[in-house]
Backbone as numpy.savetxt, mean C-alpha at the origin, in Angstrom:
# Nx Ny Nz CAx CAy CAz Cx Cy Cz
8.43 -7.76 24.61 7.79 -7.72 23.32 8.48 -6.64 22.48
8.91 -7.00 21.27 9.62 -6.02 20.44 8.68 -4.95 19.92
9.22 -3.75 19.82 8.45 -2.64 19.26 8.83 -2.50 17.79
7.83 -2.32 16.98 8.06 -2.14 15.56 7.91 -0.67 15.22
8.62 -0.25 14.20 8.56 1.15 13.78 7.23 1.43 13.10
6.93 2.72 12.96 5.72 3.11 12.25 5.75 2.59 10.82
6.91 2.66 10.21 7.05 2.20 8.82 6.76 0.70 8.73
7.33 -0.09 9.64 7.11 -1.53 9.61 5.63 -1.87 9.81
4.99 -1.15 10.72 3.56 -1.38 10.95 2.73 -1.00 9.73
3.07 0.11 9.10 2.33 0.56 7.93 2.53 -0.40 6.75
3.76 -0.88 6.56 4.03 -1.85 5.50 3.22 -3.12 5.74
3.18 -3.57 6.97 2.43 -4.77 7.31 0.93 -4.59 7.04
0.39 -3.44 7.40 -1.03 -3.16 7.16 -1.32 -3.06 5.67
-0.46 -2.38 4.92 -0.68 -2.26 3.47 -0.59 -3.61 2.78
0.32 -4.46 3.21 0.43 -5.79 2.62 -0.83 -6.61 2.90
-1.41 -6.45 4.08 -2.66 -7.15 4.40 -3.81 -6.63 3.53
-3.85 -5.32 3.32 -4.89 -4.73 2.47 -4.73 -5.24 1.04
-3.49 -5.28 0.56 -3.24 -5.74 -0.80 -3.64 -7.21 -0.96
-3.40 -8.01 0.05 -3.77 -9.42 -0.02 -5.29 -9.57 -0.16
-6.04 -8.82 0.62 -7.50 -8.87 0.54 -7.98 -8.35 -0.81
-7.40 -7.24 -1.27 -7.81 -6.64 -2.54 -7.47 -7.55 -3.71
-6.38 -8.31 -3.60 -6.01 -9.25 -4.66 -7.03 -10.37 -4.77
-7.44 -10.89 -3.64 -8.48 -11.93 -3.64 -9.77 -11.38 -4.25
-10.12 -10.16 -3.88 -11.33 -9.53 -4.42 -11.19 -9.33 -5.94
-10.01 -8.94 -6.39 -9.79 -8.74 -7.83 -9.92 -10.06 -8.58
-9.40 -11.15 -8.01 -9.55 -12.45 -8.65 -11.03 -12.82 -8.77
-11.77 -12.60 -7.71 -13.20 -12.92 -7.76 -13.93 -12.07 -8.80
-13.60 -10.78 -8.87 -14.23 -9.92 -9.86 -13.87 -10.37 -11.28
-12.64 -10.81 -11.48 -12.22 -11.27 -12.80 -12.98 -12.53 -13.20
-13.07 -13.48 -12.27 -13.75 -14.74 -12.59 -15.26 -14.57 -12.71
-15.83 -13.63 -12.00 -17.27 -13.38 -12.12 -17.58 -12.39 -13.23
-16.55 -11.92 -13.91 -16.68 -11.00 -15.03 -17.37 -9.69 -14.62
-16.93 -9.17 -13.48 -17.43 -7.89 -12.99 -16.28 -6.89 -13.07
-16.47 -5.82 -13.81 -15.41 -4.83 -13.96 -15.77 -3.55 -13.21
-14.78 -2.99 -12.56 -14.96 -1.73 -11.85 -13.65 -0.96 -11.94
-13.63 0.07 -12.77 -12.39 0.80 -13.00 -11.93 1.55 -11.75
-12.87 2.02 -10.92 -12.49 2.70 -9.68 -11.74 1.75 -8.76
-12.21 0.53 -8.65 -11.53 -0.47 -7.82 -10.13 -0.75 -8.35
-9.99 -0.82 -9.68 -8.67 -1.06 -10.27 -7.72 0.10 -9.97
-8.21 1.31 -10.06 -7.38 2.48 -9.76 -6.98 2.50 -8.29
-7.89 2.14 -7.43 -7.60 2.08 -6.00 -6.54 1.03 -5.71
-6.64 -0.13 -6.33 -5.64 -1.18 -6.16 -4.27 -0.70 -6.62
-4.23 -0.05 -7.77 -2.97 0.47 -8.30 -2.37 1.50 -7.35
-3.20 2.39 -6.81 -2.74 3.42 -5.88 -2.11 2.79 -4.63
-2.75 1.78 -4.08 -2.23 1.13 -2.87 -0.90 0.44 -3.17
-0.79 -0.20 -4.33 0.46 -0.86 -4.70 1.60 0.14 -4.88
1.30 1.27 -5.51 2.32 2.30 -5.70 2.77 2.87 -4.36
1.81 3.14 -3.47 2.16 3.66 -2.14 3.04 2.68 -1.37
2.72 1.39 -1.46 3.54 0.39 -0.77 4.94 0.35 -1.36
5.05 0.40 -2.67 6.38 0.37 -3.31 7.19 1.60 -2.90
6.57 2.76 -2.87 7.28 3.97 -2.45 7.71 3.90 -1.00
6.83 3.38 -0.17 7.14 3.26 1.26 8.31 2.31 1.49
8.33 1.21 0.76 9.42 0.25 0.92 10.74 0.79 0.38
10.67 1.67 -0.61 11.90 2.19 -1.21 12.54 3.31 -0.40
11.78 3.94 0.47 12.31 5.04 1.27 13.05 4.50 2.49
14.14 5.16 2.83 14.87 4.77 4.03 14.12 5.28 5.27
13.73 6.54 5.24 12.95 7.13 6.33 11.59 7.52 5.76
10.56 6.90 6.23 9.24 7.09 5.63 8.54 8.35 6.12
8.79 8.77 7.33 8.01 9.85 7.90 8.81 11.13 8.13
9.99 11.20 7.56 10.81 12.40 7.71 10.63 13.30 6.51
10.47 14.57 6.76 10.44 15.56 5.68 11.87 15.83 5.25
12.06 16.21 4.01 13.42 16.53 3.58 13.85 17.84 4.22
15.13 18.02 4.38 15.66 19.22 5.03 15.35 20.46 4.21
15.39 20.34 2.91 15.13 21.49 2.06 13.69 21.99 2.21
12.76 21.10 2.49 11.37 21.49 2.68 11.16 22.18 4.04
11.98 21.84 5.00 11.80 22.37 6.34 12.32 23.79 6.46
13.23 24.20 5.60 13.81 25.52 5.70 12.98 26.57 5.05
């Protein structure tokens, strides 16, 4: 069984969360229910996923921070 990296596992989990939140957002839109906190939370998760995908090493601190 192949082992996946922490980054791959986290990306997979965040994509699953985004999928569920997207369905919930569609339902809120069609039922005309607005919640700004939920919108901010959705935006935060999307930004975190984009940053995670753009980084080569997700869990490494920069060398300058370590010194």
